[in-house]
C-alpha positions as a Markdown table, in Angstrom:
| # | Residue | x | y | z |
|---|---|---|---|---|
| 1 | Met | -47.8 | 0.7 | -62.2 |
| 2 | Met | -46.8 | -2.7 | -60.9 |
| 3 | Lys | -43.2 | -1.7 | -60.3 |
| 4 | Val | -44.6 | 1.3 | -58.4 |
| 5 | Lys | -46.9 | -0.9 | -55.7 |
| 6 | Val | -44.0 | -3.3 | -55.4 |
| 7 | Ile | -41.1 | -0.5 | -54.6 |
| 8 | Leu | -43.9 | 1.1 | -51.9 |
| 9 | Ser | -44.2 | -1.9 | -50.4 |
| 10 | Ala | -40.9 | -3.1 | -50.2 |
| 11 | Ile | -40.2 | 1.0 | -48.8 |
| 12 | Ala | -43.5 | 0.4 | -46.0 |
| 13 | Leu | -41.7 | -3.1 | -45.4 |
| 14 | Leu | -38.3 | -1.8 | -44.5 |
| 15 | Cys | -40.1 | 1.2 | -42.3 |
| 16 | Val | -42.2 | -1.2 | -39.9 |
| 17 | Gly | -38.9 | -3.4 | -40.0 |
| 18 | Phe | -37.6 | -0.1 | -38.6 |
| 19 | Ala | -40.3 | 0.8 | -36.7 |
| 20 | Ala | -40.3 | -3.0 | -35.0 |
| 21 | Asn | -36.6 | -2.1 | -34.2 |
| 22 | Ala | -37.0 | 1.1 | -33.1 |
| 23 | Gln | -39.2 | -0.4 | -30.6 |
| 24 | Glu | -36.7 | -2.5 | -28.5 |
| 25 | Ile | -34.5 | 0.0 | -27.8 |
| 26 | Lys | -36.3 | 2.8 | -24.6 |
| 27 | Ile | -33.9 | 5.4 | -23.5 |
| 28 | Gly | -34.6 | 7.4 | -21.0 |
| 29 | Tyr | -32.9 | 10.9 | -18.6 |
| 30 | Thr | -33.1 | 11.7 | -15.5 |
| 31 | Asn | -31.4 | 14.1 | -13.4 |
| 32 | Val | -29.8 | 12.5 | -10.6 |
| 33 | Glu | -28.7 | 15.8 | -8.8 |
| 34 | Leu | -32.5 | 16.8 | -8.3 |
| 35 | Ile | -33.2 | 13.1 | -6.9 |
| 36 | Met | -30.7 | 13.6 | -4.6 |
| 37 | Asp | -31.3 | 16.9 | -3.4 |
| 38 | Leu | -35.3 | 15.9 | -2.9 |
| 39 | Met | -34.4 | 12.8 | -0.9 |
| 40 | Pro | -35.2 | 13.5 | 2.7 |
| 41 | Glu | -32.0 | 12.4 | 4.2 |
| 42 | Met | -30.3 | 15.4 | 2.0 |
| 43 | Glu | -31.6 | 17.7 | 5.4 |
| 44 | Gln | -29.6 | 15.8 | 7.8 |
| 45 | Ile | -26.6 | 15.3 | 5.7 |
| 46 | Gly | -26.4 | 19.0 | 5.0 |
| 47 | Ala | -26.5 | 19.8 | 8.5 |
| 48 | Asp | -23.9 | 17.1 | 9.5 |
| 49 | Ile | -21.4 | 18.0 | 6.9 |
| 50 | Gln | -22.2 | 22.0 | 8.3 |
| 51 | Asp | -21.1 | 21.2 | 11.4 |
| 52 | Tyr | -17.8 | 19.1 | 10.5 |
| 53 | Gln | -16.7 | 22.2 | 8.1 |
| 54 | Thr | -17.3 | 24.6 | 11.5 |
| 55 | Gln | -15.3 | 22.1 | 13.6 |
| 56 | Leu | -12.6 | 22.3 | 11.0 |
| 57 | Gln | -12.8 | 26.2 | 10.3 |
| 58 | Thr | -12.8 | 26.2 | 14.1 |
| 59 | Asn | -9.2 | 24.5 | 14.4 |
| 60 | Ile | -7.8 | 26.2 | 11.7 |
| 61 | Gln | -8.7 | 29.7 | 13.4 |
| 62 | Thr | -7.3 | 28.4 | 16.8 |
| 63 | Lys | -3.7 | 27.1 | 15.2 |
| 64 | Gly | -3.9 | 30.6 | 12.8 |
| 65 | Ala | -4.5 | 32.8 | 16.0 |
| 66 | Asp | -2.0 | 30.8 | 18.0 |
| 67 | Phe | 0.8 | 31.2 | 15.5 |
| 68 | Gln | -0.3 | 35.1 | 14.9 |
| 69 | Arg | 0.4 | 35.2 | 18.9 |
| 70 | Gln | 3.8 | 34.0 | 18.4 |
| 71 | Val | 4.5 | 36.3 | 16.0 |
| 72 | Gln | 3.9 | 39.0 | 17.8 |
| 73 | Thr | 5.4 | 38.0 | 20.5 |
| 74 | Tyr | 8.7 | 37.2 | 18.2 |
| 75 | Gln | 8.1 | 40.6 | 17.1 |
| 76 | Gln | 8.1 | 42.1 | 20.4 |
| 77 | Ala | 11.4 | 40.1 | 21.7 |
| 78 | Ala | 13.3 | 40.4 | 18.6 |
| 79 | Ala | 15.3 | 43.6 | 18.6 |
| 80 | Thr | 16.8 | 42.0 | 22.1 |
| 81 | Met | 17.3 | 38.5 | 21.0 |
| 82 | Thr | 20.6 | 37.5 | 19.4 |
| 83 | Glu | 21.2 | 37.0 | 15.7 |
| 84 | Glu | 21.4 | 33.3 | 16.5 |
| 85 | Ala | 18.2 | 33.3 | 18.8 |
| 86 | Arg | 16.3 | 34.8 | 16.0 |
| 87 | Ala | 17.5 | 32.5 | 13.6 |
| 88 | Val | 16.0 | 29.8 | 15.7 |
| 89 | Arg | 12.8 | 31.3 | 16.3 |
| 90 | Glu | 12.6 | 32.4 | 12.7 |
| 91 | Glu | 13.1 | 28.6 | 11.7 |
| 92 | Glu | 11.1 | 27.7 | 14.3 |
| 93 | Leu | 7.6 | 29.8 | 13.1 |
| 94 | Gly | 8.3 | 29.1 | 10.0 |
| 95 | Lys | 7.6 | 25.2 | 10.3 |
| 96 | Leu | 4.9 | 26.4 | 12.5 |
| 97 | Gln | 3.2 | 27.8 | 9.2 |
| 98 | Gln | 3.8 | 25.0 | 7.3 |
| 99 | Glu | 2.4 | 22.9 | 9.5 |
| 100 | Ile | -1.0 | 25.0 | 9.6 |
| 101 | Gln | -0.8 | 24.6 | 6.0 |
| 102 | Lys | -0.9 | 21.4 | 6.0 |
| 103 | Tyr | -3.4 | 21.4 | 8.5 |
| 104 | Glu | -5.7 | 23.0 | 6.1 |
| 105 | Gln | -4.8 | 20.8 | 2.8 |
| 106 | Asp | -5.7 | 18.0 | 5.0 |
| 107 | Ala | -9.1 | 19.4 | 6.3 |
| 108 | Gln | -9.7 | 20.2 | 2.8 |
| 109 | Ile | -9.1 | 16.6 | 2.1 |
| 110 | Ser | -11.0 | 15.0 | 5.1 |
| 111 | Tyr | -13.9 | 17.3 | 4.5 |
| 112 | Gln | -14.4 | 16.1 | 1.1 |
| 113 | Arg | -13.7 | 12.5 | 2.3 |
| 114 | Lys | -16.8 | 12.9 | 4.7 |
| 115 | Leu | -19.0 | 14.6 | 2.1 |
| 116 | Gln | -18.5 | 11.3 | 0.4 |
| 117 | Glu | -19.3 | 9.5 | 3.4 |
| 118 | Leu | -22.5 | 11.1 | 4.1 |
| 119 | Leu | -23.7 | 10.9 | 0.4 |
| 120 | Glu | -22.7 | 7.5 | -0.3 |
| 121 | Pro | -25.9 | 5.3 | 1.3 |
| 122 | Val | -28.2 | 8.2 | -0.3 |
| 123 | Gln | -26.1 | 7.8 | -4.1 |
| 124 | Thr | -26.4 | 4.3 | -3.8 |
| 125 | Lys | -30.1 | 4.2 | -2.8 |
| 126 | Val | -30.9 | 6.2 | -5.8 |
| 127 | Ile | -28.9 | 4.5 | -8.0 |
| 128 | Asn | -30.8 | 1.4 | -7.2 |
| 129 | Ala | -34.0 | 2.7 | -7.8 |
| 130 | Ile | -32.9 | 4.5 | -11.5 |
| 131 | Asn | -32.1 | 0.9 | -12.0 |
| 132 | Ala | -35.4 | -0.6 | -10.7 |
| 133 | Val | -37.6 | 1.8 | -12.5 |
| 134 | Ala | -35.9 | 1.0 | -15.8 |
| 135 | Ala | -36.0 | -2.8 | -15.5 |
| 136 | Glu | -39.8 | -2.5 | -14.5 |
| 137 | Asn | -40.2 | -0.1 | -17.3 |
| 138 | Asn | -38.3 | -1.8 | -19.9 |
| 139 | Tyr | -35.9 | 0.3 | -20.7 |
| 140 | Thr | -33.0 | -0.4 | -22.0 |
| 141 | His | -30.5 | 2.6 | -21.6 |
| 142 | Ile | -30.8 | 5.9 | -18.9 |
| 143 | Phe | -28.7 | 8.6 | -19.2 |
| 144 | Ala | -28.1 | 11.2 | -16.6 |
| 145 | Glu | -28.4 | 14.9 | -17.8 |
| 146 | Thr | -25.7 | 17.1 | -16.8 |
| 147 | Ala | -25.1 | 20.7 | -17.1 |
| 148 | Gly | -23.0 | 21.7 | -19.9 |
| 149 | Gln | -21.1 | 18.0 | -20.0 |
| 150 | Ala | -21.9 | 14.6 | -22.3 |
| 151 | Pro | -25.0 | 12.4 | -20.7 |
| 152 | Ile | -23.6 | 10.0 | -18.3 |
| 153 | Leu | -25.2 | 6.4 | -19.1 |
| 154 | Leu | -26.7 | 5.2 | -15.5 |
| 155 | Tyr | -28.2 | 2.0 | -16.6 |
| 156 | Thr | -27.8 | -0.7 | -19.3 |
| 157 | Lys | -29.7 | -3.9 | -19.9 |
| 158 | Glu | -27.5 | -6.7 | -19.0 |
| 159 | Glu | -27.4 | -8.0 | -22.3 |
| 160 | Asp | -26.1 | -4.8 | -23.6 |
| 161 | Lys | -22.0 | -5.6 | -23.4 |
| 162 | Phe | -20.8 | -3.2 | -26.2 |
| 163 | Thr | -17.7 | -2.9 | -24.0 |
| 164 | Glu | -16.9 | -6.8 | -24.2 |
| 165 | Leu | -17.9 | -6.9 | -27.6 |
| 166 | Val | -15.2 | -4.0 | -28.5 |
| 167 | Leu | -12.9 | -5.6 | -26.4 |
| 168 | Glu | -13.3 | -9.1 | -28.5 |
| 169 | Arg | -13.1 | -7.3 | -31.5 |
| 170 | Leu | -9.8 | -5.9 | -30.3 |
| 171 | Gly | -8.4 | -9.4 | -29.0 |
| 172 | Val | -8.5 | -8.4 | -25.4 |
| 173 | Glu | -10.1 | -10.0 | -22.7 |
| 174 | Leu | -11.8 | -8.7 | -19.9 |
| 175 | Pro | -10.4 | -9.8 | -16.2 |
| 176 | Thr | -12.8 | -11.7 | -14.7 |
| 177 | Ala | -14.0 | -10.6 | -10.8 |
| 178 | Pro | -12.8 | -12.7 | -8.5 |
| 179 | Thr | -15.5 | -14.9 | -7.0 |
| 180 | Gly | -16.2 | -15.2 | -3.0 |
| 181 | Thr | -15.2 | -11.8 | -1.9 |
| 182 | Glu | -16.9 | -9.8 | 0.4 |
| 183 | Gly | -18.4 | -6.2 | 0.1 |
| 184 | Gly | -18.4 | -6.1 | -3.7 |
| 185 | Asn | -20.4 | -3.1 | -5.5 |
């Protein structure tokens, strides 16, 4: 009977120890996309990016319409042109078509850059708020909920240096950030 009490006491102490350890870790999840969507700045960003996209599409349509006019003009005059003149004009039209395709690709890249440029201040504001709330409420880790993907770690306490521990185990040194630089993250 005495053995049973000792074993139960040991188990109880073990459980209390685990409970005390568990209280040190506080994990939270947040939906960054929802927060971003609810930010008041997003309405203006949506309008600005829509205007930019319309401007790009208008330019693409204008270039496409001009190309089509040139093709029609060529087709109408092709019967009366010499073989050499046709070949030169076809080459010119081919180059023009390639330029339009490149412009379309550049426009897509430009759109993505503009969107990122517009979103960056809001993203920074949201991440800073997440970090502040996590620190104020003693969270040790905050993960982003992502649809169909593994959660992304957004915040961890400064003393949680797991990467550094793994690098140390591997014998690899983490490069130090240069000091005295401006515009850092």
